[in-house]
C-alpha positions in Angstrom: 22.0 28.7 -3.6 21.0 28.7 0.0 22.4 32.2 0.5 20.7 33.5 -2.6 17.3 32.1 -1.5 17.7 33.6 2.0 18.1 37.1 0.5 15.9 36.8 -2.6 12.5 37.8 -1.1 14.1 41.0 0.4 15.8 41.7 -2.8 12.6 41.5 -4.8 10.9 43.8 -2.3 13.8 46.3 -2.7 13.5 46.0 -6.5 17.1 44.7 -6.7 16.1 41.8 -9.0 14.6 42.6 -12.4 12.9 40.2 -14.8 13.1 40.6 -18.6 13.1 38.3 -21.6 15.9 37.5 -23.9 16.9 38.3 -26.6 15.7 41.9 -26.2 16.0 43.7 -22.9 14.1 46.9 -21.9 17.1 48.7 -20.4 19.4 51.5 -21.4 23.0 50.9 -22.7 25.4 50.2 -19.8 22.6 50.3 -17.2 24.2 47.7 -15.0 27.6 46.6 -13.8 26.8 42.9 -14.1 24.2 40.8 -16.0 23.7 37.1 -15.0 22.1 34.3 -16.9 21.8 31.1 -15.0 20.4 27.8 -16.2 19.1 29.1 -19.5 21.6 29.8 -22.3 23.6 26.8 -23.3 21.4 24.5 -21.1 18.8 24.5 -23.8 21.2 24.4 -26.8 19.0 21.9 -28.7 16.0 24.2 -28.3 17.5 27.7 -29.0 19.7 28.3 -32.0 23.3 29.6 -32.0 21.9 32.9 -33.4 19.5 33.2 -30.4 22.4 32.6 -28.0 24.6 35.2 -29.7 21.9 37.7 -30.0 21.0 37.2 -26.3 24.6 37.5 -25.1 25.2 40.6 -27.2 22.0 42.2 -25.7 23.3 41.5 -22.2 26.6 43.0 -23.1 24.8 46.1 -24.3 23.1 46.7 -20.9 26.0 45.5 -18.6 29.7 46.0 -18.3 30.2 42.3 -17.5 28.1 39.3 -18.3 28.3 35.8 -16.6 26.6 32.7 -18.0 26.4 29.5 -16.0 26.5 26.5 -16.6 28.0 25.6 -19.9 26.3 22.2 -20.0 23.3 21.0 -21.9 20.5 19.1 -20.1 22.3 16.0 -21.1 25.3 17.0 -18.9 27.6 17.5 -21.9 29.3 20.8 -22.7 27.1 22.7 -25.2 28.5 22.6 -28.7 27.6 26.3 -28.9 30.2 27.4 -26.3 33.3 27.7 -28.5 31.6 29.1 -31.6 30.0 31.8 -29.4 33.3 32.6 -27.7 34.9 33.0 -31.2 32.1 35.2 -32.5 32.3 37.4 -29.4 36.0 37.8 -29.8 35.6 38.9 -33.4 33.3 41.6 -32.2 35.7 43.0 -29.6 34.6 41.2 -26.5 36.8 39.2 -24.1 35.1 36.0 -23.2 36.7 33.5 -20.8 35.7 30.2 -19.4 36.2 30.2 -15.6 35.9 27.5 -13.1 33.5 28.1 -10.2 33.6 26.5 -6.7 30.1 25.0 -7.0 28.3 22.4 -9.0 24.5 22.1 -9.5 24.9 19.5 -12.2 27.7 16.9 -12.3 30.5 18.5 -14.2 28.7 21.9 -14.3 31.4 23.9 -12.6 32.3 26.4 -15.4 30.9 29.7 -16.5 31.7 32.2 -19.3 32.7 35.7 -18.1 32.3 38.3 -20.8 33.8 41.8 -20.5 32.6 44.6 -22.6 32.9 48.4 -22.5 36.4 49.5 -23.4 37.1 46.2 -25.2 34.4 46.8 -27.8 35.6 47.6 -31.3 
Protein backbone atom coordinates (compact mmCIF):
# COMPACT_ATOMS: atom_id res chain seq x y z
CA UNK A 1 0.00 0.00 0.00
CA UNK A 2 2.83 2.39 0.84
CA UNK A 3 4.46 1.75 -2.53
CA UNK A 4 1.16 2.33 -4.33
CA UNK A 5 0.54 5.59 -2.47
CA UNK A 6 4.05 6.75 -3.28
CA UNK A 7 3.47 6.38 -7.04
CA UNK A 8 -0.24 7.17 -7.22
CA UNK A 9 -0.08 10.99 -7.71
CA UNK A 10 2.39 10.61 -10.58
CA UNK A 11 0.27 7.83 -12.09
CA UNK A 12 -2.82 10.04 -12.00
CA UNK A 13 -0.91 12.86 -13.66
CA UNK A 14 0.30 10.48 -16.38
CA UNK A 15 -3.28 9.14 -16.78
CA UNK A 16 -2.22 5.59 -15.87
CA UNK A 17 -5.17 5.27 -13.48
CA UNK A 18 -8.68 5.51 -14.81
CA UNK A 19 -11.89 5.72 -12.84
CA UNK A 20 -15.14 4.16 -13.98
CA UNK A 21 -18.26 2.74 -12.36
CA UNK A 22 -19.40 -0.86 -12.30
CA UNK A 23 -21.33 -2.69 -13.63
CA UNK A 24 -20.81 -0.87 -16.97
CA UNK A 25 -17.39 0.34 -18.09
CA UNK A 26 -16.78 2.90 -20.86
CA UNK A 27 -13.94 0.98 -22.51
CA UNK A 28 -13.49 -1.08 -25.65
CA UNK A 29 -13.30 -4.88 -25.53
CA UNK A 30 -9.85 -6.15 -24.48
CA UNK A 31 -8.57 -2.61 -23.90
CA UNK A 32 -6.43 -3.59 -20.89
CA UNK A 33 -4.13 -6.41 -19.88
CA UNK A 34 -5.28 -6.22 -16.24
CA UNK A 35 -8.34 -4.93 -14.38
CA UNK A 36 -8.20 -4.66 -10.59
CA UNK A 37 -11.04 -4.34 -8.12
CA UNK A 38 -9.97 -3.74 -4.55
CA UNK A 39 -12.18 -3.46 -1.49
CA UNK A 40 -15.49 -3.27 -3.31
CA UNK A 41 -16.82 -6.52 -4.77
CA UNK A 42 -17.40 -9.22 -2.14
CA UNK A 43 -16.65 -6.74 0.67
CA UNK A 44 -20.20 -5.39 0.32
CA UNK A 45 -21.96 -8.67 -0.44
CA UNK A 46 -24.86 -7.72 1.79
CA UNK A 47 -25.43 -4.49 -0.17
CA UNK A 48 -24.88 -5.68 -3.76
CA UNK A 49 -26.57 -8.76 -5.18
CA UNK A 50 -24.96 -11.81 -6.70
CA UNK A 51 -26.26 -10.62 -10.07
CA UNK A 52 -24.51 -7.26 -9.61
CA UNK A 53 -21.27 -9.04 -8.72
CA UNK A 54 -21.46 -11.36 -11.72
CA UNK A 55 -22.39 -8.57 -14.14
CA UNK A 56 -19.54 -6.41 -12.82
CA UNK A 57 -16.97 -9.20 -13.09
CA UNK A 58 -18.09 -10.14 -16.60
CA UNK A 59 -17.79 -6.49 -17.59
CA UNK A 60 -14.22 -6.36 -16.24
CA UNK A 61 -13.49 -9.56 -18.17
CA UNK A 62 -14.82 -7.90 -21.31
CA UNK A 63 -12.34 -5.03 -21.07
CA UNK A 64 -9.28 -6.88 -19.69
CA UNK A 65 -7.40 -10.11 -20.34
CA UNK A 66 -7.04 -10.76 -16.62
CA UNK A 67 -9.13 -9.61 -13.65
CA UNK A 68 -8.11 -9.65 -10.00
CA UNK A 69 -10.49 -9.06 -7.11
CA UNK A 70 -9.31 -8.53 -3.53
CA UNK A 71 -10.26 -9.29 -0.78
CA UNK A 72 -12.79 -12.10 -0.69
CA UNK A 73 -14.07 -11.06 2.74
CA UNK A 74 -17.20 -9.21 3.72
CA UNK A 75 -16.98 -6.28 6.12
CA UNK A 76 -17.64 -8.76 8.94
CA UNK A 77 -14.34 -10.51 8.17
CA UNK A 78 -16.04 -13.66 6.92
CA UNK A 79 -15.52 -15.02 3.40
CA UNK A 80 -18.33 -13.75 1.19
CA UNK A 81 -21.00 -16.37 0.49
CA UNK A 82 -20.96 -15.11 -3.12
CA UNK A 83 -17.40 -16.26 -3.88
CA UNK A 84 -18.08 -19.89 -4.79
CA UNK A 85 -21.35 -19.29 -6.72
CA UNK A 86 -19.58 -16.58 -8.75
CA UNK A 87 -16.61 -18.86 -9.49
CA UNK A 88 -18.99 -21.61 -10.62
CA UNK A 89 -20.95 -19.26 -12.90
CA UNK A 90 -17.75 -17.88 -14.42
CA UNK A 91 -16.57 -21.43 -15.09
CA UNK A 92 -19.78 -22.30 -16.94
CA UNK A 93 -19.20 -19.24 -19.14
CA UNK A 94 -15.69 -20.34 -20.10
CA UNK A 95 -13.59 -18.36 -17.66
CA UNK A 96 -10.88 -19.72 -15.42
CA UNK A 97 -11.29 -18.31 -11.91
CA UNK A 98 -8.82 -19.25 -9.20
CA UNK A 99 -8.50 -18.27 -5.59
CA UNK A 100 -4.90 -17.31 -4.86
CA UNK A 101 -3.19 -16.43 -1.63
CA UNK A 102 -1.42 -13.07 -1.51
CA UNK A 103 1.49 -12.04 0.74
CA UNK A 104 -0.38 -9.18 2.44
CA UNK A 105 -3.39 -8.68 4.67
CA UNK A 106 -5.38 -5.45 5.12
CA UNK A 107 -8.10 -7.22 7.11
CA UNK A 108 -7.45 -10.13 9.44
CA UNK A 109 -7.73 -13.25 7.26
CA UNK A 110 -7.99 -11.16 4.09
CA UNK A 111 -5.08 -12.67 2.22
CA UNK A 112 -6.85 -14.16 -0.81
CA UNK A 113 -7.89 -12.85 -4.20
CA UNK A 114 -9.67 -14.24 -7.23
CA UNK A 115 -7.71 -14.22 -10.45
CA UNK A 116 -9.87 -14.58 -13.56
CA UNK A 117 -8.43 -15.32 -16.98
CA UNK A 118 -10.36 -14.54 -20.12
CA UNK A 119 -9.51 -14.27 -23.79
CA UNK A 120 -8.79 -17.68 -25.31
CA UNK A 121 -10.61 -19.43 -22.46
CA UNK A 122 -13.96 -17.90 -23.39
CA UNK A 123 -16.53 -20.17 -25.02
